C-alpha positions in Angstrom: -55.8 5.0 51.7 -57.3 1.7 50.4 -56.9 1.0 46.7 -60.1 1.7 44.7 -61.8 -1.4 43.4 -60.5 -1.9 39.8 -64.0 -2.5 38.4 -65.9 0.3 40.1 -68.5 2.0 37.8 -68.1 -0.7 35.1 -71.4 -1.7 33.4 -70.4 -5.4 33.0 -69.4 -7.9 35.7 -65.7 -8.2 36.6 -65.5 -11.8 35.5 -66.8 -10.9 32.0 -64.3 -8.1 31.7 -61.4 -10.3 32.7 -62.5 -13.1 30.4 -62.4 -10.7 27.4 -59.1 -9.3 28.4 -57.5 -12.7 29.0 -58.8 -14.1 25.7 -57.6 -11.1 23.7 -54.1 -11.1 25.3 -53.7 -14.9 25.1 -55.1 -15.7 21.6 -54.9 -14.4 18.1 -58.3 -12.6 18.2 -59.4 -9.2 17.0 -61.8 -7.0 19.1 -64.6 -7.8 16.6 -63.9 -11.5 17.0 -64.5 -11.1 20.8 -67.6 -9.0 20.2 -69.1 -11.9 18.2 -68.0 -14.5 20.8 -69.7 -12.6 23.5 -72.8 -12.2 21.4 -73.0 -16.0 21.2 -73.2 -16.0 25.0 -76.1 -13.5 24.9 -73.9 -10.5 25.8 -73.9 -7.4 23.7 -70.4 -5.9 24.2 -69.2 -3.5 21.6 -65.7 -4.1 20.2 -64.6 -0.6 21.2 -65.6 -1.4 24.8 -63.4 -4.5 24.8 -60.6 -2.3 23.4 -61.0 0.1 26.3 -60.9 -2.8 28.8 -57.7 -4.1 27.3 -56.1 -0.7 27.3 -57.0 -0.2 31.0 -56.4 -3.7 32.4 -53.5 -5.1 30.4 -50.9 -2.7 32.1 -52.6 -3.3 35.4 -52.3 -7.1 35.0 -48.5 -6.7 34.4 -48.2 -4.5 37.5 -50.0 -7.0 39.7 -48.1 -10.0 38.3 -44.6 -8.6 38.7 -44.4 -9.3 42.5 -45.3 -13.0 41.9 -42.7 -13.9 39.1 -40.2 -16.7 39.8 -36.5 -15.9 39.8 -34.8 -16.3 36.4 -31.4 -17.8 35.4 -28.2 -15.8 35.0 -27.6 -16.5 31.3 -29.5 -13.9 29.2 -30.5 -13.9 25.5 -31.3 -10.4 24.3 -32.8 -9.3 21.0 -35.4 -7.0 19.5 -38.3 -7.5 17.1 -40.3 -5.1 15.0 -43.9 -3.9 15.7 -45.8 -1.7 13.3 -47.3 1.5 14.7 -49.1 3.9 12.4 -47.5 2.2 9.3 -44.0 2.6 10.8 -41.8 0.0 12.4 -40.8 0.5 16.0 -38.8 -1.8 18.3 -39.7 -4.2 21.0 -36.6 -5.2 23.0 -37.0 -8.7 24.7 -34.8 -11.0 26.7 -35.2 -14.6 27.9 -32.9 -16.7 30.1 -31.3 -20.0 29.1 -34.5 -21.9 30.0 -36.6 -19.7 27.7 -38.2 -17.7 30.6 -39.0 -14.1 29.9 -36.7 -11.7 31.7 -38.2 -8.4 30.6 -39.3 -6.3 27.6 -39.0 -2.6 26.5 -40.7 -0.7 23.8 -38.7 2.0 21.9 -39.1 4.2 18.8 -35.3 3.9 18.2 -32.9 1.0 17.8 -29.7 2.5 19.1 -27.3 2.5 22.1 -29.7 4.5 24.2 -32.5 2.1 23.6 -30.4 -0.9 24.3 -29.0 0.7 27.5 -32.5 1.6 28.8 -33.7 -2.0 28.2 -30.7 -3.6 29.9 -31.0 -1.3 32.8 -34.8 -2.1 33.1 -34.0 -5.8 33.1 -31.2 -5.5 35.6 -33.4 -3.7 38.1 -36.4 -6.1 37.8 -37.1 -7.8 41.0 -37.3 -11.3 39.5 -34.1 -11.3 37.4 -30.7 -12.7 38.6 -27.5 -10.8 38.2 -26.3 -11.8 34.7 -23.2 -14.0 34.3 -23.4 -13.7 30.5 -25.5 -11.7 28.0 -25.9 -13.1 24.5 -26.7 -10.6 21.8 -26.7 -10.5 18.0 -24.3 -8.3 15.8 -26.2 -5.1 16.6 -23.4 -2.6 17.3 -25.5 -0.8 19.9 -25.2 -3.6 22.5 -21.4 -3.5 23.1 -21.6 0.3 23.6 -24.5 0.0 26.0 -22.8 -2.9 27.8 -19.6 -0.9 28.2 -21.4 2.1 29.5 -23.3 0.1 32.1 -20.1 -1.6 33.2 -18.4 1.7 33.6 -21.3 3.0 35.7 -21.2 0.0 37.9 -24.6 -1.3 36.9 -23.2 -4.6 35.6 -21.0 -6.9 37.6 -17.4 -7.0 36.5 -17.5 -10.8 35.9 -20.4 -10.4 33.4 -19.5 -11.3 29.8 -21.0 -10.1 26.6 -21.2 -12.6 23.7 -22.1 -11.8 20.1 -22.9 -15.3 18.9 -26.0 -15.4 16.6 -27.0 -19.0 17.0 -27.1 -18.6 20.8 -30.0 -16.2 20.3 -32.2 -18.7 18.6 -34.1 -19.1 21.8 -35.3 -15.5 22.0 -35.8 -15.2 18.2 -38.2 -18.2 18.4 -39.9 -16.6 21.3 -40.7 -13.5 19.1 -43.2 -15.6 17.1 -46.0 -15.4 19.7 -45.9 -11.6 19.6 -46.1 -11.6 15.8 -49.0 -14.1 16.0 -51.0 -11.9 18.4 -50.4 -8.5 16.7 -51.4 -9.8 13.2 -55.2 -9.8 13.7 -55.2 -6.1 14.6 -53.3 -5.1 11.5 -50.9 -3.0 13.5 -51.4 -0.2 16.0 -52.3 3.5 15.6 -50.5 5.0 18.6 -47.3 4.2 20.4 -48.9 4.2 23.9 -51.9 2.0 23.0 -49.4 -0.5 21.4 -47.3 -0.5 24.6 -50.3 -1.2 26.8 -51.4 -4.1 24.7 -47.8 -5.5 24.6 -47.6 -5.4 28.3 -50.6 -7.6 28.5 -49.3 -10.0 25.8 -46.0 -10.5 27.5 -47.6 -11.0 30.9 -50.0 -13.6 29.7 -47.1 -15.3 27.9 -45.2 -15.5 31.2 -48.3 -17.0 32.8 -48.5 -19.6 30.1 -44.8 -20.5 30.6 -45.4 -21.1 34.3 -43.2 -18.2 35.4 -45.7 -17.1 38.1 -45.5 -18.6 41.5 -48.2 -21.2 42.2 -49.2 -21.7 38.6 -47.5 -24.5 36.6 -46.9 -24.4 32.8 -50.1 -25.5 31.0 -52.3 -25.0 34.0 -55.1 -23.0 32.4 -57.4 -23.2 35.4 -54.6 -21.9 37.6 -54.0 -19.0 35.2 -57.7 -18.0 35.3 -57.8 -18.3 39.1 -54.6 -16.3 39.6 -55.8 -13.4 37.3 -59.1 -13.3 39.2 -57.3 -13.3 42.6 -54.9 -10.5 41.5 -58.0 -8.3 40.7 -59.9 -9.4 43.8 -62.5 -11.4 41.9 -63.9 -14.8 42.8 -63.1 -17.1 39.9 
């Protein structure tokens, strides 16, 4: 059965929808900011409509981009950062390689061995990641336990080494900044799932900006626009 057109029954043109979704996921804008920006273009788009677009198309953007990601390096930097949901802090696990390219990300309500294990397993099974030679983590005690369990289960190669050296994780800690910058205008999230959908879009657009998608170089904004349009079957 053919896949249903992603913009069927929408009241606005596909290119307008993708424009709002891209701008929201790429820049530190609120939904009301985008409502005003569209109004300047003569388009009356309510901020709640843009919110629904982001919630629907951000996870879809990630799904469609996954198959086009470039292969990453075998040295991993793993860390977690905090995201506020309904006035409570939850955890976004993130990993980059030695070149600063995003490996994967995972949203969890807990910061424990199970959360670390689920994240590492998700990263290991991603189609674009290389088998790790070394995994650099901070002093969080959950990582050695998760690492040992995954090794015992045969999920990690025997030669893989775990290193707990804080300064080696500066690369991923610096990379957290873009997430903080994007979540600030919205003053936090109200639900775990709505936060996760937006975060999927933030991370995907960041990978596009870094040049991690095949055929689009770092800094090639026009290429990013064209790729997103192509992924959704829209003429840019």
